C-alpha positions, 0 to 999 in steps of 0.5 A: 499500500502506497501513501495517497496525495491528492492533486487539485486543478492541475492539467493532465500532462502536469498530473501525467509527469508528477505520477511518474516522478511519485510513482515510486512512493504516492499513489496520486488521485486527481481531482479537478474542481474543489468540489471534487476534492473536498468531497474526496478529502471528506472520505479519504486520508490523504498524506499530501495534496498538490495545489494548482493555484492558476486553477483557483484564481481561474474560479476565484476560489483562493480562498478555499486554501484556508478553509481546506484546513478545516478538513485536512492537515496533510501538507499543500504544495502550491504550484505558481506561475508567480511563486515570488510574488504568492509565496508569503500570502499562500503560506499565510492561507496555510499551504506549506511551499509555493513552488513554480509548476515549470520545476518538475523535478523538484517539486517531485522533491520537496512533495518526498521531503514533505510526505517524510516529515508528515508520515516517518517523523510523525511515526507513520513509516509504514503506509501498511499500517494506515490506520494510526495515521491522523486523519480529519473528517469535517470539524473532527481531528483525531490521531490514533498514534497519540490518542488525540481529539479536537473538535473546531480546533479545541482540543477534548479529552476522551477516556478510551472507550469513547476515543476508540467509539468516536474512531470506529465512526470517523473510519465508517462516515454516513454509514448507519452502524447498527449496535453489533456492528459497534460493538464488535468492531469499535470494542471487540465485544462478543455479547452484551450488544443492546447494553453496551452502546447508549450509555458511550454514545452520550458521553461521546455526544457530551464531549463532542457535540455543540448541543448535544440533545440536538446532536450534529455529527452522531445521529440515532437512526432509529430502529437500524442504529447510529450514523456518523456526519460529518460536519463540512461547514467549509465545503457548503460555503467555499464556493462562494469565497471570491478574494483573489492572490494579489 
């Protein structure tokens, strides 16, 4: 299994070049629009993003870079025709590196360097064990290796049982999960399905929901189970961001 990289707005020619240069360590997934990228980032874990700022300019969505940090903390490499003019603002918007799209080999080198820092230096050195990699869905960030959770940027302390429950929900977003599935897969239980779910879910809601009595993230599907719905307000708003890079 390889690490996953998402590209946003790259031309077919540039994507093909990057794919050939990065094939050894990275599986590149293309997205042609920010809407496609948001959907992929909600549903999958990516370890690197490569974004063409000229595409974002063309659709008046340069501010998408700042919004994407609500969804992913993966390193972002921005390709620009004028990196010497764009670097300062692009970094302020949340990206890590800005480089000319003409320097293909250098882009590949920087991609490997950023990937190494995000994975090996963060103790995610074995891509076959991607289950330990930190990831974010909507407003919620979770780091399985360090047992850390944050909601809307605020740290949340969970007990092991609730942490395992949230992790299982986040690995299965938008899917209705039965009590039996939750007990088996979140906690390794083989019995007691009817008694082991409702209270931990109540406790988890108390920690992560803005209004636990009207849950936003963990919905009850009566007669079937529960469903985790990532709250990604930024995806509804990003198409309306119009500020351009100067």
